[in-house]
N, C-alpha and C positions, 0 to 999 in steps of 0.2 A: 335304132336310129343313132347316128353319131352326134356329137356335140356341135359340129359344124353344120350338119343338116338341120338341127333344131334351131340354131342361130338364124338360118335363112327362113325357117318356118315362121319364127317370131317376126323377123324383118318384113316378110311378105304380108303377114296378117295385119301389121301396123301401118303399112303403106297408105291405106285409105284415110287414115287419121292424122298422120304426121308427115313432114318432109323426110327425105332420105337420111339426112344427118341425125335427126331426132330419133327416127325409127331405129337406126343402127345403135345410137347411144343407149336406148331403152333396152334393146336386145342384149347388149353387152352387160349393162348393169344387172339385168335379171339373172343371166347365166352366171356371172361372177359371184353374185350373192348366193344363189341357190346351190352352186357347185363349189363354193368357197375357194375360188380361184382368182388370181390376178388377171388382168386384161390379156397380157401376153400369153398366159397359159391356155386360155381358150383356143388360141390358134396353134400353139405348139402341140396341144393335145386334142386338136380338133377332130381327129379320126377315132378317138375313143368312143365306145358305145355308152349311152346312158341306159340305165336299167329300166325295166318295164314299169316298176312303181314310180320312178322319177318321171318317166314320159307321161304317165297318167296324171301325176300332179301338175306337171308343166302345162299339159294341154288344158286342164281345168282352169288354171290361172291365166293362160293365154286367152281363153275365151273372155274372161273379165277384162283384160287389157284391150282386147280387140273392140270391146264395147265402150272404151274411153276411160276405164278406171285407172287412175295413175299407178304406175309401177311401184311407187313408194307405199301406197296403201295395200297393194297386192302382197308385197314383201313384208309389210308391217314395220319398216324401218327405213332410214335414210341417214345420209352423212351431213354433218354441219360442223364447220370449223375443225375438221379432222376427227370428229367424235361421232359415234353411232347413236342415233336417237330413234326410240320407238315412235311411230306415228299411227294414227287411225283416222277415219272420216270425221272424228270429233275435233280434230286440230288441222290447222293449216300445214301444208308441207313446207318446211323451212326453205327459204330461197338463198342463193349465194349472196345476193345483195345485202341481206341482213347480216351476213358475216362482217361486212364493212361497218355497219353500226356497232357491232360488238368490238371490233378492233379499235374504233375510235374511243369507246368507253375504256377499254383496257389501257390504251395509250394515255388517256387523260388521267387515270387513277393509278397508274403503275407505281408511282412514288408516294402515294398517299398511305399513311400508316395503317388505317383501318377504315376504308370507305364504307358507307351504308348506302346501298343501291336497291331500289325498288323497280321491278319489271312489271308494268301494268299491262294486263291482257297477255299473259305469258303463253297461252296456247300449249304447245308441246314442251315448254320449258326450255327451248333451245337457247334463248338469250340468257336467262337466269343461270342455268346449269353451266353454260360455257363461261360466264363471268365468274362463277364460283370455282371453276377449274383453273382459270387464269389469274384471278386475283385471290390468292390463298388467305390473305388477312382480311378480306372484305366480308361484311355481313350482307347476305343477299336475301331479298324478300321478293315474293311473286304472287300475283293475284290474277284471277280470271272469273268471268261470270258463269262459266260452264263447269259443272262438277265433273262431266265426262273428260273435259280437257285437263282439269287439275289432276285427275287420276293418271293420265298419261304423263303429265309433267312430273308428278311425284315418282312414278316408276323410273323415269329417266334420271332424276336426281339420285335415286337409290342405285341404279346401274352404274352411274359415274361416281358414286360414293362421295357426294358432296352435300354439305348442309345448306339447304334452302328452306326458308320459312314460307309456307303457302297459306293462302286464304281465299275464300270465295268472295268476290266483290264486283258490283257493277260500277265501272269507272265513272259513269255519269252521276253517281251518288256521292258527291263530295261531302255530304252531311254525316255520313256514317262510314268512316274510313276503317279499313280492316286492321290497321296497325296503329291505333290511336295514340299509343305512348311513344311512337317512334318519330324521329326526324331523319331526313335523308340528305346525303351529299348529292345524289343524282336520282332522277326518275328517268327510266328509259322505256320506250314503248314502240311497238310496231302495231298501231291500232287499225281498225277498219278505215279505209280511205278511198276506195274505188267508187266513183259516182255510179248510181244505178244506170244512168244513160250509157255507160260503157259496157254494161253486162253483155249485150248481144254480140259484141265484138271479141269476147274472150273465148278461148278454146273450150270445147265442151268438156274436157277432162277437168277443168276448173269449175265451171258453172253447174255441171251435173254432179260433182262428187265432193268438192271442198266446202266447208260450212259457210254459208252465205252471210251469217251474222258476223263472221270474222273478216269479211271482205268489203261489204258494200255499205254506203252511206246514202242518205237522200240527196237528190239533186239540189234541193233547195236549202240544205244545211250540210255542206260537205265538210265543215270544220267541227261538226258536233263533238267528236271524240277529242279533238285538240283543245277545244274550249274546256272540256272536262278535265283534261290533263293540266291545263293552265290553272284551273281552279284548285285541283288537288295539290299542285306544286305550291301554290300560295299558302296552303294550310300546313304543309309538312316538310318543305325543303328549308334547310339551313340558309341563312343569308349567304349569298355567293353560290348556292346550290344550282344544279343544272338540270334542265330538260333536254333530252336527246331522243329525237323521234324520227322514225321513218315516215315518209310523206308521199303524196301524189304531186307530180311536178307542176301540174297546171295551176295550182292555187298557193304557190309559195308567197306571193306578194300579200294576199289576203291573210295568210297565216302570220306572216311577219307583223302586219298591222294589228292583228288581234293580240298577239303577244305583247307588243309595245303598249297597247291600251291597257293590258292587264298588269303592267309595271315591270315586264321583264326587259333585260338589256343585253348587250353583246349578242344580238340575234344574227345568226348566220344560216344561210342556205348552203348545203354542201352537196357537191356532185358526186355521183358514184363512178366506178371505173369505166362506165359506158358514156360518161359525160352528161347524164341526166341529173336534174335536181332531185335528189332522192332523200335527203335528210335535213333536219333542222335542229339547231341547238340554240339555247337561250339560257341566260343566267338571271336568277332572281336577285 
């Protein structure tokens, strides 16, 4: 079978799950990664035959993708901020929107001589590791409640050859901080924020495969993790230190009110490139 033929095999198998644009993007990403080719090479070399062993592997993995398993989990990796990151079902797949959060942190602290930054709920480590790559004089800390996620994050820090201090911690426990001797210039986080009521509307590749504990919050307490972050910040941010958080657009006003009540100032809602209220920043 040729590369072009297998591209169409993947595309056809994914059509019941995705629209044409997304099915094509997944097929290209899969073959680019598995064949170590650039996108243009797939088509320039489209008539080349894939080997029998490659076809056997590809068909096995296609069966998983056709059942809704995200291509990033099938490949075991994804790209974020121009870097390759290991991913597994223990961690959320990094989203392009989160790159905007990282960029804001990088721009904020680019001239700081040695910022101390804590990534709370690190997951794959994409935020912490990218910050360590971009802010070479920074000291980066990261925590997560999941040991499995921390194993992935540590592997990504090793692969990118950056120093990040990791610890296991439930962000709702502000009484037992993982870095008790440290103070920080910034706390950055992409916490769980999707209300349970929204779950049925999400694509099955998200709800069936990505870790629910990293996605969803109770409908009656949508700010539970932001309240936790506000409490943590009050304990370990320097005066003038910042919270920078990814958020759910529907409750920005409630979030701002809560932060104001907790004593934060210079509270800002920030839109992403699609014009959605995606981030919030606040100064202690």
